[in-house]
N, C-alpha and C positions, 0 to 999 in steps of 0.2 A: 504493500499499499504506499510505502514511502517513496518509491519509485514513481507512482503515478502522481503523487502530491508535488514532485519535483517539476513537472511538466507544465508548460505554459500553453496559452492559446496558439502560439506558433507551432508547437509540436502537434497539437490536435489537428490543426488546419493542414499541416504537412502530411499527417497520417490520412486524413480525408481526402486530400489530393491524390495520394497513392491509390487509395480504394476507387475513387472516381476515375483515375487513369486505367486502372486494372479492368474496371467494367467497360470503359470505352475501348480498351484494346481487345477484350473478349467479343464485344459487339462487331468490332472490325474483322475479327477473325471469322465470325459467324457470317458476316456480310460477304465475305470473299469466298465462301464455301458453298453458297447456294443461291438460287435466283438469278436475277439479271446480271449481278456483279461477279458471277463465278470467275475465279482465277484473275481478278482485277486487283493485283497487290502492288503496293507501292513500297519499295525497300527503304526509301527514306523515312516514310511515315513509321514503319517498324522500328528503324534505327532511333529515330527521335523518341518515340515512346519508350524503348528500352533504356536508352541513355538517361531520360528525365526520371524514370523510376528508379534507376541505380543512384542518380544524384540525390534524389529525395531521401532515399534510405541512408545515403552517406551523410546527408545533413543531420538526420535525426541521430545516427550513431556517433558522429564526431561531436555533436553538441553535448553529449551525455558525459564526455570526459573533461577534466579540468587540466589543461596543459598550461605550463608555466613558461616564462621567458620567450625566447624567439620562437620556439615550436608553438607556443600558444597564440602568438601573433600571427604567424603563417597559417595555422589551422583556422584561426578566426577569419582571415582573409579568404581562404579557400571556401569555407562555409558560406560567407557572404557572396562570393562569386557564384557558388552553386545555386544560391537562392535566387539570383539574377537569371542564370542560364536555364533553370527548370521551366519557369513560365513561358520563356521564349521558345524552348523546344516543344512545349505543349501546344503553343499557338501555331508553330510550324507543322506540327502533326495534325491539328484541326484544319489548317488551310490545305494540307496535302490530301486529307480525307475528303474535304469538300470538293477540292479541284478534280479528284478521280471519279466523283459521283455526280457532278453537276450536269454533265451532258446527258446521262441517263435519266436523271430526275426531270430534265427538260423534256426528253423524248417520251417518257412515260406519262407525265402529266400534261404536256403541251402539244401533243400530236392532233392531227386533223380528226374530226368526228368520225369519219369513214373507217378509220383504222384502230380507234381506241379499243374496240372489242378484242382485237387480237393482241394489243400491246398491254393493256391493263389487266393481266391475268392475275390471279390471287398470288402466285409465286413472285411475279415482278412487283407487285404492290407490297407484298411482305418484305422484299428486299429493300424497297425504298423506306419503309417504316423502320426498319432496323438501322439503315443508314442515318436517317434523320435523328433517331435516338442516339446513336453513336456521336453525331455531331454535338449534341446537347451535352452529352457526358464529357467529351473532350473540352467543350467550351467552359463548363462549370469547373472542371479540374484545373484549367488554366487560370481562371479568375480566383479560385481558392488559393492557387499556388502563388499568385500575385499578392494576395492578402497575407499569406504565411511569410512572405519576404520581409514583411514590416515588423515581425515579432521575433523575440528570441525563442528558442526551442526548450530552454531549461532555465529555471529561476537561479539568479545569481547566488543568492545566500542559502539556497536548499542543498 
């Protein structure tokens, strides 16, 4: 219980961002395995997501230790840089996700009346719903990561 009492809102926001990013990544994986977007995978999106999650875990872990002297200053700077890089990576992942799906969304929802019945199949509509839900999770994760960057992850005196 003492460990939990030492955590600040920054740690909880970072943990929330990790969970939201994981859900977004799972939705992306589901979205690339069925429906209209089968096998439409962006390597840069996956890389940004993985690096962002590793960086968030590193922020949480490094913040738990009290380093002194030069090592403490270097670790502090590294943690601060990671807090800046994480939202950037999550926004890049979000933009990559949207850019790989926007043409399909326009095709499925904006086609001519004559061919809508053949395009708007339940499988295609389901894949667009999953894509839009993934956009939302990545977006919320990025905003939460921005908010987490303004807080320390561990109480100073605890």
